[in-house]
C-alpha positions in Angstrom: 47.3 188.9 164.9 44.9 188.3 167.8 41.4 190.3 167.4 39.1 188.9 170.5 38.8 192.6 171.7 37.6 193.5 168.2 35.3 190.6 167.6 33.7 190.5 171.1 33.0 194.5 170.6 31.3 193.6 167.5 29.2 190.9 169.0 28.1 192.6 171.6 27.5 195.7 169.9 25.1 193.8 167.5 23.4 192.5 170.5 22.8 195.5 171.9 21.5 197.3 168.5 19.5 194.3 167.9 17.6 194.4 171.3 17.1 198.3 171.4 16.3 198.6 167.6 13.2 196.7 168.1 11.8 199.8 170.0 10.9 200.9 166.7 9.5 197.6 165.4 6.4 198.1 167.6 7.8 196.0 170.5 5.7 197.0 173.5 8.1 195.3 175.9 11.2 197.9 175.5 9.2 201.1 174.4 6.5 200.9 176.9 4.9 203.8 178.5 7.9 204.7 181.7 10.9 203.5 179.2 12.9 206.2 178.1 13.0 206.1 173.8 15.9 208.6 174.0 18.2 205.8 175.7 17.1 203.5 172.9 18.6 206.0 170.4 21.8 206.6 172.3 22.5 202.9 172.7 21.4 202.6 169.1 23.7 204.9 167.4 26.8 204.3 169.4 26.6 200.4 169.2 26.0 201.1 165.3 29.3 203.5 165.6 31.1 200.8 167.4 30.5 198.5 165.1 31.4 200.4 162.2 34.6 201.2 163.8 35.2 197.4 165.2 34.9 196.4 161.7 37.3 198.7 160.2 40.1 198.2 163.0 39.9 194.6 162.4 42.1 195.1 159.2 44.5 196.8 161.2 47.0 196.0 163.7 46.6 195.9 167.4 48.2 199.8 167.9 45.1 200.8 166.1 42.8 199.5 168.2 44.5 200.5 171.6 44.5 204.3 170.1 41.0 204.4 169.1 40.3 202.6 172.6 42.1 205.5 174.9 39.7 207.9 173.0 36.6 205.7 173.6 37.3 205.4 177.1 36.9 209.0 177.6 34.7 210.1 175.3 31.4 207.9 176.1 31.1 208.4 179.6 31.2 212.1 178.8 28.8 211.6 175.9 26.6 209.7 177.8 26.8 211.9 180.8 25.4 215.2 178.4 22.5 212.8 177.0 21.3 212.3 180.5 21.9 215.8 181.6 20.2 217.0 178.8 16.2 217.9 178.8 14.1 215.5 177.0 12.2 218.2 175.2 13.7 221.4 174.4 11.6 224.6 173.6 14.0 226.5 172.9 15.4 227.8 169.3 18.3 225.6 169.1 16.4 222.3 170.3 19.3 220.4 172.2 17.4 217.8 173.3 18.2 214.3 174.3 17.5 212.8 170.7 19.2 215.5 169.2 22.3 215.0 171.7 22.6 211.5 171.2 22.9 212.0 166.8 25.3 214.7 167.4 27.4 213.1 169.9 27.2 209.6 168.0 28.0 211.6 164.5 30.8 213.1 166.3 32.1 209.7 167.9 32.3 208.2 164.4 33.9 211.0 162.7 36.5 211.6 165.2 37.2 207.6 165.5 37.5 207.6 161.5 40.0 210.4 161.8 41.8 209.1 164.5 42.4 205.7 162.7 43.5 207.4 159.8 45.5 209.8 161.7 47.6 206.7 163.4 47.6 205.1 159.7 49.0 208.0 158.2 51.8 208.2 161.3 52.8 204.5 160.8 53.0 204.6 157.1 55.1 207.6 157.2 57.4 206.4 159.9 57.6 202.8 157.7 58.8 205.2 154.5 61.6 206.9 156.5 62.7 203.9 158.0 62.8 202.1 154.5 64.5 205.5 152.9 67.2 205.7 155.6 
């Protein structure tokens, strides 16, 4: 099984995570005034999720990757648009600001990705058992 897209995904996500993760280490060039810390949070959370999912997908065949990728190519642009359109500070009772939306959407992304992988595994396992029983 060739896995170059997954390995590239893991490495590029790790690079993004490390470069944006220094924002919280006190490095000034990423979090200097005028830089958007919420964008760094968004990138950190989604790249951490992608690293977890990509590492999980390394143990499965390419069917799982392409099934997950179909979901990802639609979810990520919508999530980015939602975060960009969210207010920086929301004073309402619900508090849907950029940071909350980043955490919320990254959590949904990770949970949905894991559910999709488990569902695909279950479908393949079920079809394999039906083939063996006939």
